[in-house]
Biopython code that builds the backbone (N, CA, C, O; Angstrom):
import numpy as np
from Bio.PDB.StructureBuilder import StructureBuilder

atoms = [
    (1, "MET", "N", (0.717, -1.222, -0.165)),
    (1, "MET", "CA", (-0.055, -0.099, -0.044)),
    (1, "MET", "C", (0.829, 1.016, -0.016)),
    (1, "MET", "O", (1.101, 1.506, 1.080)),
    (2, "ILE", "N", (1.328, 1.499, -1.072)),
    (2, "ILE", "CA", (2.375, 2.617, -0.770)),
    (2, "ILE", "C", (1.616, 3.479, -1.118)),
    (2, "ILE", "O", (1.098, 4.146, -0.223)),
    (3, "ASN", "N", (1.318, 3.742, -2.362)),
    (3, "ASN", "CA", (-0.042, 4.676, -3.329)),
    (3, "ASN", "C", (-1.352, 4.682, -2.171)),
    (3, "ASN", "O", (-2.292, 5.091, -2.851)),
    (4, "ASP", "N", (-1.662, 4.535, -1.343)),
    (4, "ASP", "CA", (-3.251, 4.375, -0.938)),
    (4, "ASP", "C", (-3.356, 5.731, 0.242)),
    (4, "ASP", "O", (-2.623, 6.221, 1.102)),
    (5, "ASP", "N", (-4.803, 5.985, -0.340)),
    (5, "ASP", "CA", (-5.142, 7.189, 0.685)),
    (5, "ASP", "C", (-5.675, 6.567, 2.185)),
    (5, "ASP", "O", (-5.831, 5.377, 2.456)),
    (6, "GLY", "N", (-5.857, 7.493, 2.885)),
    (6, "GLY", "CA", (-6.350, 7.665, 4.584)),
    (6, "GLY", "C", (-6.888, 6.847, 4.382)),
    (6, "GLY", "O", (-6.359, 5.804, 4.764)),
    (7, "ASN", "N", (-8.507, 6.688, 3.546)),
    (7, "ASN", "CA", (-9.874, 5.403, 4.241)),
    (7, "ASN", "C", (-8.810, 4.100, 3.758)),
    (7, "ASN", "O", (-8.655, 3.271, 4.654)),
    (8, "SER", "N", (-8.132, 3.839, 2.586)),
    (8, "SER", "CA", (-7.671, 2.418, 2.857)),
    (8, "SER", "C", (-6.710, 2.069, 3.758)),
    (8, "SER", "O", (-6.502, 0.867, 3.923)),
    (9, "ARG", "N", (-6.105, 2.843, 4.354)),
    (9, "ARG", "CA", (-5.040, 2.739, 5.891)),
    (9, "ARG", "C", (-5.989, 2.429, 6.783)),
    (9, "ARG", "O", (-5.896, 1.421, 7.483)),
    (10, "PHE", "N", (-7.087, 3.331, 6.856)),
    (10, "PHE", "CA", (-8.248, 3.545, 8.039)),
    (10, "PHE", "C", (-8.131, 2.611, 8.186)),
    (10, "PHE", "O", (-7.401, 2.081, 9.024)),
    (11, "PHE", "N", (-9.472, 1.636, 6.673)),
    (11, "PHE", "CA", (-10.430, 0.223, 6.651)),
    (11, "PHE", "C", (-9.453, -0.992, 7.275)),
    (11, "PHE", "O", (-9.548, -1.715, 8.267)),
    (12, "TYR", "N", (-8.473, -0.857, 6.208)),
    (12, "TYR", "CA", (-7.402, -2.291, 6.819)),
    (12, "TYR", "C", (-6.602, -2.014, 8.194)),
    (12, "TYR", "O", (-6.090, -2.989, 8.745)),
    (13, "GLN", "N", (-6.510, -1.140, 8.593)),
    (13, "GLN", "CA", (-5.969, -0.994, 10.083)),
    (13, "GLN", "C", (-7.370, -1.361, 11.289)),
    (13, "GLN", "O", (-7.263, -1.878, 12.401)),
    (14, "SER", "N", (-8.452, -0.952, 10.689)),
    (14, "SER", "CA", (-9.630, -1.539, 11.599)),
    (14, "SER", "C", (-10.671, -2.375, 11.400)),
    (14, "SER", "O", (-11.800, -2.327, 11.887)),
    (15, "VAL", "N", (-9.939, -3.557, 10.238)),
    (15, "VAL", "CA", (-10.705, -4.833, 9.660)),
    (15, "VAL", "C", (-9.618, -5.531, 10.761)),
    (15, "VAL", "O", (-10.071, -6.229, 11.668)),
    (16, "GLY", "N", (-7.935, -5.268, 10.610)),
    (16, "GLY", "CA", (-7.109, -5.595, 11.576)),
    (16, "GLY", "C", (-7.413, -5.963, 13.100)),
    (16, "GLY", "O", (-7.710, -6.992, 13.707)),
    (17, "THR", "N", (-7.174, -4.493, 13.454)),
    (17, "THR", "CA", (-7.761, -4.706, 15.145)),
    (17, "THR", "C", (-9.002, -5.367, 15.317)),
    (17, "THR", "O", (-9.108, -6.041, 16.342)),
    (18, "LYS", "N", (-9.936, -5.323, 14.563)),
    (18, "LYS", "CA", (-11.132, -6.031, 14.855)),
    (18, "LYS", "C", (-11.205, -7.318, 14.922)),
    (18, "LYS", "O", (-12.026, -7.741, 15.735)),
    (19, "LYS", "N", (-10.470, -8.263, 14.189)),
    (19, "LYS", "CA", (-9.538, -9.518, 14.012)),
    (19, "LYS", "C", (-8.562, -10.131, 15.033)),
    (19, "LYS", "O", (-8.144, -11.243, 15.353)),
    (20, "ARG", "N", (-8.414, -8.872, 15.372)),
    (20, "ARG", "CA", (-7.450, -9.269, 16.710)),
    (20, "ARG", "C", (-8.196, -9.719, 17.978)),
    (20, "ARG", "O", (-8.078, -10.708, 18.701)),
    (21, "GLU", "N", (-9.082, -8.540, 17.996)),
    (21, "GLU", "CA", (-9.927, -8.003, 19.056)),
    (21, "GLU", "C", (-11.205, -9.766, 18.865)),
    (21, "GLU", "O", (-11.739, -10.012, 19.947)),
    (22, "THR", "N", (-11.434, -10.345, 18.211)),
    (22, "THR", "CA", (-12.520, -11.625, 18.418)),
    (22, "THR", "C", (-11.606, -12.368, 18.089)),
    (22, "THR", "O", (-11.965, -13.352, 18.735)),
    (23, "MET", "N", (-10.247, -12.838, 17.341)),
    (23, "MET", "CA", (-9.509, -14.023, 18.074)),
    (23, "MET", "C", (-9.637, -14.860, 19.850)),
    (23, "MET", "O", (-9.790, -14.425, 20.992)),
    (24, "ILE", "N", (-9.535, -15.697, 19.472)),
    (24, "ILE", "CA", (-9.930, -16.935, 20.771)),
    (24, "ILE", "C", (-8.316, -17.475, 20.852)),
    (24, "ILE", "O", (-7.941, -18.392, 20.121)),
    (25, "PHE", "N", (-7.550, -16.915, 21.663)),
    (25, "PHE", "CA", (-6.407, -16.942, 22.445)),
    (25, "PHE", "C", (-6.491, -18.070, 23.164)),
    (25, "PHE", "O", (-5.392, -18.616, 23.254)),
    (26, "ASN", "N", (-6.977, -18.388, 23.472)),
    (26, "ASN", "CA", (-6.958, -19.391, 25.178)),
    (26, "ASN", "C", (-8.696, -19.682, 25.478)),
    (26, "ASN", "O", (-9.462, -18.783, 25.132)),
    (27, "LEU", "N", (-9.106, -20.569, 25.931)),
    (27, "LEU", "CA", (-10.294, -21.100, 26.577)),
    (27, "LEU", "C", (-9.782, -22.036, 27.595)),
    (27, "LEU", "O", (-8.840, -22.815, 27.738)),
    (28, "LYS", "N", (-11.185, -21.466, 28.472)),
    (28, "LYS", "CA", (-11.496, -22.481, 29.665)),
    (28, "LYS", "C", (-11.784, -23.626, 29.771)),
    (28, "LYS", "O", (-12.726, -23.668, 30.562)),
    (29, "ALA", "N", (-11.493, -24.763, 29.388)),
    (29, "ALA", "CA", (-12.585, -26.233, 29.434)),
    (29, "ALA", "C", (-12.634, -26.495, 31.034)),
    (29, "ALA", "O", (-12.267, -25.880, 32.035)),
    (30, "LYS", "N", (-13.270, -27.714, 30.760)),
    (30, "LYS", "CA", (-13.639, -28.146, 32.161)),
    (30, "LYS", "C", (-12.843, -28.802, 33.477)),
    (30, "LYS", "O", (-12.247, -29.761, 32.986)),
    (31, "TYR", "N", (-12.604, -28.771, 34.596)),
    (31, "TYR", "CA", (-12.114, -28.499, 35.741)),
    (31, "TYR", "C", (-10.969, -26.876, 35.712)),
    (31, "TYR", "O", (-9.786, -27.007, 36.026)),
    (32, "GLU", "N", (-11.376, -25.852, 35.417)),
    (32, "GLU", "CA", (-10.376, -24.973, 35.020)),
    (32, "GLU", "C", (-9.172, -25.310, 34.709)),
    (32, "GLU", "O", (-8.128, -25.132, 35.335)),
    (33, "VAL", "N", (-9.409, -25.930, 33.467)),
    (33, "VAL", "CA", (-8.251, -26.111, 32.739)),
    (33, "VAL", "C", (-8.019, -25.458, 31.462)),
    (33, "VAL", "O", (-8.653, -25.580, 30.414)),
    (34, "TRP", "N", (-6.667, -24.507, 31.813)),
    (34, "TRP", "CA", (-6.583, -23.601, 30.046)),
    (34, "TRP", "C", (-5.549, -23.955, 29.176)),
    (34, "TRP", "O", (-4.384, -24.310, 29.353)),
    (35, "ILE", "N", (-6.750, -23.643, 27.499)),
    (35, "ILE", "CA", (-6.410, -24.552, 26.353)),
    (35, "ILE", "C", (-5.655, -23.185, 26.137)),
    (35, "ILE", "O", (-6.262, -22.154, 26.428)),
    (36, "ILE", "N", (-4.329, -23.107, 25.631)),
    (36, "ILE", "CA", (-3.706, -22.569, 24.858)),
    (36, "ILE", "C", (-3.838, -22.631, 23.393)),
    (36, "ILE", "O", (-3.990, -21.653, 22.661)),
    (37, "GLU", "N", (-3.758, -24.029, 22.979)),
    (37, "GLU", "CA", (-2.680, -24.060, 21.885)),
    (37, "GLU", "C", (-4.445, -24.416, 21.028)),
    (37, "GLU", "O", (-5.468, -24.966, 21.436)),
    (38, "ALA", "N", (-3.909, -23.529, 19.228)),
    (38, "ALA", "CA", (-4.946, -23.339, 18.620)),
    (38, "ALA", "C", (-5.815, -24.637, 17.656)),
    (38, "ALA", "O", (-6.948, -24.671, 17.177)),
    (39, "SER", "N", (-4.999, -25.341, 17.660)),
    (39, "SER", "CA", (-5.784, -26.772, 17.242)),
    (39, "SER", "C", (-6.340, -27.583, 18.267)),
    (39, "SER", "O", (-7.163, -28.436, 17.936)),
    (40, "LEU", "N", (-5.868, -27.391, 20.018)),
    (40, "LEU", "CA", (-7.027, -28.322, 20.547)),
    (40, "LEU", "C", (-8.152, -26.969, 21.365)),
    (40, "LEU", "O", (-8.955, -27.270, 22.248)),
    (41, "ILE", "N", (-7.989, -25.653, 20.890)),
    (41, "ILE", "CA", (-9.150, -24.808, 20.586)),
    (41, "ILE", "C", (-10.661, -25.403, 19.722)),
    (41, "ILE", "O", (-11.854, -25.636, 19.919)),
    (42, "GLN", "N", (-9.719, -25.429, 18.781)),
    (42, "GLN", "CA", (-10.332, -25.866, 17.839)),
    (42, "GLN", "C", (-11.397, -27.137, 17.661)),
    (42, "GLN", "O", (-12.512, -27.301, 17.166)),
    (43, "GLN", "N", (-10.213, -28.092, 18.488)),
    (43, "GLN", "CA", (-10.849, -29.502, 18.697)),
    (43, "GLN", "C", (-11.950, -29.335, 19.577)),
    (43, "GLN", "O", (-13.054, -29.763, 19.243)),
    (44, "CYS", "N", (-11.764, -28.725, 20.734)),
    (44, "CYS", "CA", (-12.780, -28.230, 21.224)),
    (44, "CYS", "C", (-13.699, -27.575, 21.293)),
    (44, "CYS", "O", (-14.176, -27.376, 22.410)),
    (45, "PHE", "N", (-14.297, -26.997, 20.151)),
    (45, "PHE", "CA", (-15.460, -25.815, 19.532)),
    (45, "PHE", "C", (-16.006, -27.512, 18.745)),
    (45, "PHE", "O", (-17.206, -27.788, 18.728)),
    (46, "ILE", "N", (-15.484, -27.998, 18.452)),
    (46, "ILE", "CA", (-15.945, -28.977, 17.045)),
    (46, "ILE", "C", (-16.747, -30.116, 17.995)),
    (46, "ILE", "O", (-17.926, -30.451, 17.879)),
    (47, "ASN", "N", (-15.547, -30.718, 19.176)),
    (47, "ASN", "CA", (-16.626, -31.306, 19.899)),
    (47, "ASN", "C", (-17.786, -30.739, 20.252)),
    (47, "ASN", "O", (-18.794, -30.877, 19.559)),
    (48, "GLU", "N", (-17.772, -30.173, 21.158)),
    (48, "GLU", "CA", (-19.020, -29.089, 21.792)),
    (48, "GLU", "C", (-20.258, -29.110, 21.129)),
    (48, "GLU", "O", (-21.397, -29.367, 21.519)),
    (49, "PHE", "N", (-19.699, -28.721, 19.832)),
    (49, "PHE", "CA", (-21.170, -28.439, 18.744)),
    (49, "PHE", "C", (-21.460, -29.960, 18.566)),
    (49, "PHE", "O", (-22.521, -30.531, 18.820)),
    (50, "SER", "N", (-20.282, -30.516, 18.069)),
    (50, "SER", "CA", (-20.979, -31.880, 17.800)),
    (50, "SER", "C", (-21.697, -32.721, 18.503)),
    (50, "SER", "O", (-22.234, -33.701, 17.985)),
    (51, "HIS", "N", (-21.777, -32.457, 19.651)),
    (51, "HIS", "CA", (-22.214, -33.064, 20.989)),
    (51, "HIS", "C", (-24.044, -32.252, 21.386)),
    (51, "HIS", "O", (-25.052, -32.614, 21.993)),
    (52, "LYS", "N", (-23.646, -31.146, 20.685)),
    (52, "LYS", "CA", (-25.212, -30.261, 21.323)),
    (52, "LYS", "C", (-26.185, -30.645, 19.761)),
    (52, "LYS", "O", (-27.408, -30.629, 19.617)),
    (53, "PHE", "N", (-25.477, -30.859, 19.098)),
    (53, "PHE", "CA", (-26.332, -30.850, 17.565)),
    (53, "PHE", "C", (-26.423, -32.273, 16.873)),
    (53, "PHE", "O", (-26.794, -32.396, 15.705)),
    (54, "THR", "N", (-26.102, -33.210, 17.582)),
    (54, "THR", "CA", (-26.673, -34.456, 16.936)),
    (54, "THR", "C", (-27.390, -35.135, 17.848)),
    (54, "THR", "O", (-27.350, -34.971, 19.068)),
    (55, "SER", "N", (-27.986, -35.832, 17.297)),
    (55, "SER", "CA", (-29.670, -36.532, 18.195)),
    (55, "SER", "C", (-29.197, -37.835, 18.567)),
    (55, "SER", "O", (-28.618, -38.702, 17.912)),
    (56, "SER", "N", (-29.519, -37.789, 19.600)),
    (56, "SER", "CA", (-29.391, -38.700, 20.329)),
    (56, "SER", "C", (-30.626, -39.890, 20.450)),
    (56, "SER", "O", (-30.500, -40.757, 21.314)),
    (57, "ARG", "N", (-31.800, -39.891, 19.565)),
    (57, "ARG", "CA", (-32.618, -40.170, 19.554)),
    (57, "ARG", "C", (-32.581, -41.239, 18.180)),
    (57, "ARG", "O", (-32.240, -40.918, 17.041)),
    (58, "ASN", "N", (-32.973, -42.407, 18.579)),
    (58, "ASN", "CA", (-32.865, -43.540, 17.095)),
    (58, "ASN", "C", (-34.270, -43.260, 16.222)),
    (58, "ASN", "O", (-35.409, -43.641, 16.489)),
    (59, "VAL", "N", (-33.885, -42.611, 15.298)),
    (59, "VAL", "CA", (-34.298, -42.204, 14.440)),
    (59, "VAL", "C", (-35.358, -43.313, 13.200)),
    (59, "VAL", "O", (-34.760, -43.918, 12.310)),
    (60, "ASP", "N", (-36.698, -43.412, 13.316)),
    (60, "ASP", "CA", (-37.459, -44.768, 12.804)),
    (60, "ASP", "C", (-38.300, -43.928, 11.209)),
    (60, "ASP", "O", (-39.302, -43.216, 11.137)),
    (61, "ASN", "N", (-37.153, -44.526, 9.915)),
    (61, "ASN", "CA", (-37.499, -44.417, 9.079)),
    (61, "ASN", "C", (-38.820, -44.911, 8.334)),
    (61, "ASN", "O", (-39.102, -44.756, 7.146)),
    (62, "SER", "N", (-39.625, -45.601, 9.422)),
    (62, "SER", "CA", (-40.352, -46.808, 8.222)),
    (62, "SER", "C", (-41.826, -46.003, 8.003)),
    (62, "SER", "O", (-42.866, -46.519, 7.594)),
    (63, "ILE", "N", (-41.625, -44.636, 8.380)),
    (63, "ILE", "CA", (-42.570, -43.777, 8.166)),
    (63, "ILE", "C", (-42.815, -43.868, 6.502)),
    (63, "ILE", "O", (-43.893, -44.149, 5.978)),
    (64, "CYS", "N", (-41.764, -43.612, 5.909)),
    (64, "CYS", "CA", (-41.226, -43.559, 4.502)),
    (64, "CYS", "C", (-42.124, -44.252, 3.688)),
    (64, "CYS", "O", (-42.328, -43.945, 2.513)),
    (65, "HIS", "N", (-42.980, -45.704, 4.603)),
    (65, "HIS", "CA", (-42.738, -47.038, 3.551)),
    (65, "HIS", "C", (-44.552, -47.187, 3.849)),
    (65, "HIS", "O", (-45.212, -48.192, 3.585)),
    (66, "LEU", "N", (-45.023, -46.051, 4.385)),
    (66, "LEU", "CA", (-46.498, -45.801, 4.683)),
    (66, "LEU", "C", (-47.215, -45.942, 3.234)),
    (66, "LEU", "O", (-46.527, -45.748, 2.232)),
    (67, "ASN", "N", (-47.912, -46.113, 3.171)),
    (67, "ASN", "CA", (-49.208, -45.865, 1.767)),
    (67, "ASN", "C", (-49.866, -44.532, 2.255)),
    (67, "ASN", "O", (-50.764, -44.450, 3.092)),
    (68, "ILE", "N", (-49.193, -43.379, 1.509)),
    (68, "ILE", "CA", (-49.166, -41.807, 1.447)),
    (68, "ILE", "C", (-49.901, -41.762, 0.077)),
    (68, "ILE", "O", (-49.407, -42.535, -0.743)),
    (69, "ALA", "N", (-50.960, -41.040, -0.363)),
    (69, "ALA", "CA", (-51.723, -40.448, -1.576)),
    (69, "ALA", "C", (-50.671, -39.691, -1.862)),
    (69, "ALA", "O", (-50.112, -39.003, -1.008)),
    (70, "ARG", "N", (-50.094, -39.785, -3.808)),
    (70, "ARG", "CA", (-49.232, -38.936, -3.884)),
    (70, "ARG", "C", (-50.117, -37.781, -4.388)),
    (70, "ARG", "O", (-51.192, -37.894, -4.976)),
    (71, "PHE", "N", (-49.484, -36.676, -4.058)),
    (71, "PHE", "CA", (-49.767, -35.273, -4.437)),
    (71, "PHE", "C", (-49.514, -34.781, -5.646)),
    (71, "PHE", "O", (-50.179, -33.901, -6.194)),
    (72, "VAL", "N", (-47.904, -35.698, -6.400)),
    (72, "VAL", "CA", (-47.721, -35.496, -7.875)),
    (72, "VAL", "C", (-47.580, -36.131, -8.298)),
    (72, "VAL", "O", (-46.626, -36.680, -7.747)),
    (73, "THR", "N", (-47.987, -36.903, -9.447)),
    (73, "THR", "CA", (-47.970, -37.568, -10.228)),
    (73, "THR", "C", (-46.596, -38.104, -11.504)),
    (73, "THR", "O", (-45.660, -37.354, -11.778)),
    (74, "ILE", "N", (-46.709, -39.022, -11.913)),
    (74, "ILE", "CA", (-45.462, -39.360, -12.120)),
    (74, "ILE", "C", (-44.974, -38.816, -12.856)),
    (74, "ILE", "O", (-43.748, -38.738, -12.772)),
    (75, "ASN", "N", (-45.944, -37.896, -14.397)),
    (75, "ASN", "CA", (-46.124, -37.586, -15.311)),
    (75, "ASN", "C", (-45.431, -36.025, -14.603)),
    (75, "ASN", "O", (-44.291, -35.574, -14.712)),
    (76, "ASP", "N", (-46.317, -35.621, -14.065)),
    (76, "ASP", "CA", (-45.780, -34.430, -13.317)),
    (76, "ASP", "C", (-44.354, -34.399, -12.417)),
    (76, "ASP", "O", (-43.750, -33.333, -12.306)),
    (77, "ASN", "N", (-44.076, -35.082, -12.064)),
    (77, "ASN", "CA", (-42.628, -35.198, -11.754)),
    (77, "ASN", "C", (-41.572, -35.240, -12.394)),
    (77, "ASN", "O", (-40.467, -34.795, -12.085)),
    (78, "SER", "N", (-42.232, -36.330, -14.224)),
    (78, "SER", "CA", (-40.811, -36.144, -14.872)),
    (78, "SER", "C", (-41.314, -34.814, -16.120)),
    (78, "SER", "O", (-40.514, -34.722, -17.052)),
    (79, "SER", "N", (-42.325, -34.001, -16.168)),
    (79, "SER", "CA", (-41.873, -32.741, -16.586)),
    (79, "SER", "C", (-41.042, -31.726, -15.469)),
    (79, "SER", "O", (-40.227, -30.841, -15.728)),
    (80, "LEU", "N", (-41.473, -32.113, -14.340)),
    (80, "LEU", "CA", (-40.565, -30.569, -13.462)),
    (80, "LEU", "C", (-39.316, -31.156, -13.014)),
    (80, "LEU", "O", (-38.838, -30.673, -11.987)),
    (81, "VAL", "N", (-38.400, -32.554, -13.851)),
    (81, "VAL", "CA", (-37.197, -32.877, -13.183)),
    (81, "VAL", "C", (-36.391, -33.354, -14.600)),
    (81, "VAL", "O", (-35.465, -34.157, -14.714)),
    (82, "LYS", "N", (-37.121, -32.522, -15.677)),
    (82, "LYS", "CA", (-36.473, -32.819, -16.799)),
    (82, "LYS", "C", (-35.705, -31.578, -17.198)),
    (82, "LYS", "O", (-36.197, -30.509, -16.837)),
    (83, "PRO", "N", (-34.307, -31.545, -18.048)),
    (83, "PRO", "CA", (-33.494, -29.912, -18.020)),
    (83, "PRO", "C", (-34.368, -29.285, -18.758)),
    (83, "PRO", "O", (-35.101, -29.834, -19.580)),
    (84, "ILE", "N", (-34.323, -27.565, -18.389)),
    (84, "ILE", "CA", (-34.671, -26.883, -19.026)),
    (84, "ILE", "C", (-33.480, -26.377, -20.336)),
    (84, "ILE", "O", (-32.306, -26.029, -20.204)),
    (85, "SER", "N", (-34.581, -26.541, -21.980)),
    (85, "SER", "CA", (-33.608, -25.894, -23.103)),
    (85, "SER", "C", (-33.059, -24.747, -23.040)),
    (85, "SER", "O", (-32.871, -24.350, -21.890)),
    (86, "ASP", "N", (-32.938, -24.497, -23.345)),
    (86, "ASP", "CA", (-31.941, -23.004, -23.955)),
    (86, "ASP", "C", (-33.205, -21.861, -24.702)),
    (86, "ASP", "O", (-33.421, -20.650, -24.657)),
    (87, "VAL", "N", (-33.667, -22.747, -25.196)),
    (87, "VAL", "CA", (-35.251, -21.976, -25.906)),
    (87, "VAL", "C", (-35.601, -21.888, -25.407)),
    (87, "VAL", "O", (-36.289, -20.894, -25.637)),
    (88, "LYS", "N", (-35.939, -22.502, -23.893)),
    (88, "LYS", "CA", (-37.268, -21.861, -23.158)),
    (88, "LYS", "C", (-36.651, -20.833, -22.376)),
    (88, "LYS", "O", (-37.466, -19.945, -22.123)),
    (89, "ILE", "N", (-35.466, -20.617, -21.878)),
    (89, "ILE", "CA", (-34.509, -19.696, -21.021)),
    (89, "ILE", "C", (-34.330, -18.468, -21.580)),
    (89, "ILE", "O", (-34.272, -17.361, -21.043)),
    (90, "GLN", "N", (-34.210, -18.949, -23.273)),
    (90, "GLN", "CA", (-34.303, -17.550, -23.637)),
    (90, "GLN", "C", (-35.966, -16.997, -24.360)),
    (90, "GLN", "O", (-36.230, -15.827, -24.638)),
    (91, "GLU", "N", (-36.759, -18.004, -24.512)),
    (91, "GLU", "CA", (-38.538, -16.816, -24.472)),
    (91, "GLU", "C", (-38.764, -16.460, -23.150)),
    (91, "GLU", "O", (-39.082, -15.274, -23.238)),
    (92, "ILE", "N", (-38.791, -16.767, -21.991)),
    (92, "ILE", "CA", (-38.577, -15.969, -20.855)),
    (92, "ILE", "C", (-38.403, -15.168, -20.422)),
    (92, "ILE", "O", (-39.053, -14.378, -19.736)),
    (93, "VAL", "N", (-36.628, -15.308, -21.070)),
    (93, "VAL", "CA", (-36.154, -13.556, -21.154)),
    (93, "VAL", "C", (-36.617, -12.511, -21.837)),
    (93, "VAL", "O", (-36.617, -11.326, -21.504)),
    (94, "PHE", "N", (-37.108, -13.135, -23.047)),
    (94, "PHE", "CA", (-37.868, -11.930, -24.267)),
    (94, "PHE", "C", (-38.786, -11.737, -23.552)),
    (94, "PHE", "O", (-38.775, -10.549, -23.231)),
    (95, "ARG", "N", (-39.842, -12.416, -22.979)),
    (95, "ARG", "CA", (-40.376, -11.995, -21.748)),
    (95, "ARG", "C", (-41.065, -11.121, -21.224)),
    (95, "ARG", "O", (-42.243, -10.763, -21.224)),
    (96, "MET", "N", (-39.922, -10.778, -20.680)),
    (96, "MET", "CA", (-39.553, -10.140, -19.062)),
    (96, "MET", "C", (-39.715, -8.341, -19.783)),
    (96, "MET", "O", (-39.270, -7.957, -20.865)),
    (97, "ASP", "N", (-40.300, -7.725, -19.005)),
    (97, "ASP", "CA", (-39.913, -6.075, -19.104)),
    (97, "ASP", "C", (-38.686, -6.209, -18.966)),
    (97, "ASP", "O", (-38.164, -7.043, -18.226)),
    (98, "PRO", "N", (-37.665, -4.809, -20.179)),
    (98, "PRO", "CA", (-36.746, -4.634, -20.296)),
    (98, "PRO", "C", (-36.298, -3.905, -18.738)),
    (98, "PRO", "O", (-35.277, -4.283, -18.164)),
    (99, "TYR", "N", (-37.098, -2.944, -18.218)),
    (99, "TYR", "CA", (-36.364, -2.239, -17.466)),
    (99, "TYR", "C", (-36.595, -3.234, -16.022)),
    (99, "TYR", "O", (-36.396, -2.606, -14.982)),
    (100, "LYS", "N", (-36.931, -4.490, -15.870)),
    (100, "LYS", "CA", (-37.667, -4.821, -14.550)),
    (100, "LYS", "C", (-35.730, -5.666, -14.244)),
    (100, "LYS", "O", (-34.930, -6.125, -15.060)),
    (101, "ALA", "N", (-35.646, -5.499, -12.483)),
    (101, "ALA", "CA", (-34.687, -6.057, -12.557)),
    (101, "ALA", "C", (-35.189, -7.771, -11.318)),
    (101, "ALA", "O", (-36.119, -7.711, -10.514)),
    (102, "PRO", "N", (-34.366, -8.978, -11.499)),
    (102, "PRO", "CA", (-34.943, -10.098, -10.898)),
    (102, "PRO", "C", (-34.704, -9.535, -9.664)),
    (102, "PRO", "O", (-35.784, -9.415, -9.085)),
    (103, "LYS", "N", (-33.582, -9.045, -8.845)),
    (103, "LYS", "CA", (-33.594, -8.441, -7.986)),
    (103, "LYS", "C", (-33.176, -7.356, -7.681)),
    (103, "LYS", "O", (-32.950, -6.656, -8.668)),
    (104, "PRO", "N", (-32.863, -6.660, -6.256)),
    (104, "PRO", "CA", (-33.084, -5.167, -6.398)),
    (104, "PRO", "C", (-31.650, -4.711, -7.312)),
    (104, "PRO", "O", (-31.693, -3.943, -8.272)),
    (105, "VAL", "N", (-30.155, -5.486, -6.687)),
    (105, "VAL", "CA", (-29.471, -5.411, -7.342)),
    (105, "VAL", "C", (-28.869, -6.139, -8.241)),
    (105, "VAL", "O", (-27.701, -6.438, -8.487)),
    (106, "GLY", "N", (-30.317, -6.459, -8.864)),
    (106, "GLY", "CA", (-29.436, -7.082, -10.030)),
    (106, "GLY", "C", (-29.479, -6.483, -11.500)),
    (106, "GLY", "O", (-29.556, -5.326, -11.913)),
    (107, "PHE", "N", (-29.406, -7.654, -12.100)),
    (107, "PHE", "CA", (-29.146, -6.861, -13.816)),
    (107, "PHE", "C", (-30.543, -6.958, -14.404)),
    (107, "PHE", "O", (-31.326, -7.888, -14.597)),
    (108, "ARG", "N", (-30.567, -5.220, -14.685)),
    (108, "ARG", "CA", (-32.336, -5.533, -15.848)),
    (108, "ARG", "C", (-32.356, -6.743, -16.941)),
    (108, "ARG", "O", (-31.485, -7.525, -17.324)),
    (109, "ALA", "N", (-33.608, -6.571, -17.246)),
    (109, "ALA", "CA", (-33.805, -7.682, -18.465)),
    (109, "ALA", "C", (-32.768, -7.480, -19.604)),
    (109, "ALA", "O", (-32.053, -8.324, -20.145)),
    (110, "SER", "N", (-32.856, -6.299, -19.802)),
    (110, "SER", "CA", (-32.395, -5.651, -21.185)),
    (110, "SER", "C", (-31.670, -6.032, -21.320)),
    (110, "SER", "O", (-31.635, -6.936, -22.155)),
    (111, "CYS", "N", (-30.383, -5.617, -20.539)),
    (111, "CYS", "CA", (-29.128, -6.236, -20.073)),
    (111, "CYS", "C", (-28.689, -7.958, -21.083)),
    (111, "CYS", "O", (-27.823, -8.232, -21.914)),
    (112, "TYR", "N", (-29.470, -8.508, -20.631)),
    (112, "TYR", "CA", (-29.613, -9.910, -21.022)),
    (112, "TYR", "C", (-29.718, -10.107, -22.346)),
    (112, "TYR", "O", (-28.989, -10.748, -23.103)),
    (113, "GLN", "N", (-31.258, -9.142, -22.668)),
    (113, "GLN", "CA", (-31.610, -9.474, -23.951)),
    (113, "GLN", "C", (-30.863, -8.821, -24.907)),
    (113, "GLN", "O", (-30.806, -9.202, -26.076)),
    (114, "LYS", "N", (-30.103, -7.551, -24.335)),
    (114, "LYS", "CA", (-29.126, -6.904, -25.492)),
    (114, "LYS", "C", (-27.674, -7.668, -25.635)),
    (114, "LYS", "O", (-26.791, -7.410, -26.453)),
    (115, "TYR", "N", (-27.671, -8.796, -24.496)),
    (115, "TYR", "CA", (-26.577, -9.338, -24.674)),
    (115, "TYR", "C", (-26.551, -10.902, -24.973)),
    (115, "TYR", "O", (-25.612, -11.626, -24.641)),
    (116, "TRP", "N", (-27.602, -11.302, -25.587)),
    (116, "TRP", "CA", (-27.965, -12.741, -25.188)),
    (116, "TRP", "C", (-26.547, -13.277, -25.989)),
    (116, "TRP", "O", (-25.619, -13.778, -25.354)),
    (117, "HIS", "N", (-26.518, -13.117, -27.320)),
    (117, "HIS", "CA", (-25.921, -13.285, -28.262)),
    (117, "HIS", "C", (-24.270, -14.055, -27.057)),
    (117, "HIS", "O", (-23.923, -15.226, -26.903)),
    (118, "VAL", "N", (-23.836, -13.110, -26.626)),
    (118, "VAL", "CA", (-22.543, -13.697, -25.545)),
    (118, "VAL", "C", (-22.951, -14.607, -24.304)),
    (118, "VAL", "O", (-22.207, -15.574, -24.140)),
    (119, "ILE", "N", (-23.844, -14.490, -23.537)),
    (119, "ILE", "CA", (-24.559, -15.613, -22.217)),
    (119, "ILE", "C", (-24.719, -16.711, -22.978)),
    (119, "ILE", "O", (-24.249, -17.719, -22.450)),
    (120, "ASN", "N", (-25.473, -16.959, -24.579)),
    (120, "ASN", "CA", (-25.628, -18.143, -24.687)),
    (120, "ASN", "C", (-24.553, -18.590, -25.579)),
    (120, "ASN", "O", (-24.454, -19.779, -25.879)),
]
sb = StructureBuilder()
sb.init_structure("model")
sb.init_model(0)
sb.init_chain("A")
sb.init_seg("    ")
for serial, (resi, resn, name, xyz) in enumerate(atoms, 1):
    if name == "N":
        sb.init_residue(resn, " ", resi, " ")
    sb.init_atom(name, np.array(xyz, "f"), 0.0, 1.0, " ", f" {name:<3s}", serial, name[0])
structure = sb.get_structure()
């Protein structure tokens, strides 16, 4: 950062400070034991989260074999899972209002329409 401005220097210094403030250098484990080695701290967190978020119940998957009426027919399912063709995507893109964007920060449809030859 030889030719930087003051804002960049401030930003990178504040990020570095925040990173140092939020790092965990030691951890108090069971029986009042302090852990200072980074790999042991990491393993301690992994063990704790694995213990907390692992189910101790024996899950019964037999409900999957019950006779439940289908809401999606086999024909509907096959049409839902088949690949969408490039022609269909092009039809949809060109039907969109050119001044509408899919998201607030997305590209307008006119961009896709104008540069379709590059995108496709």
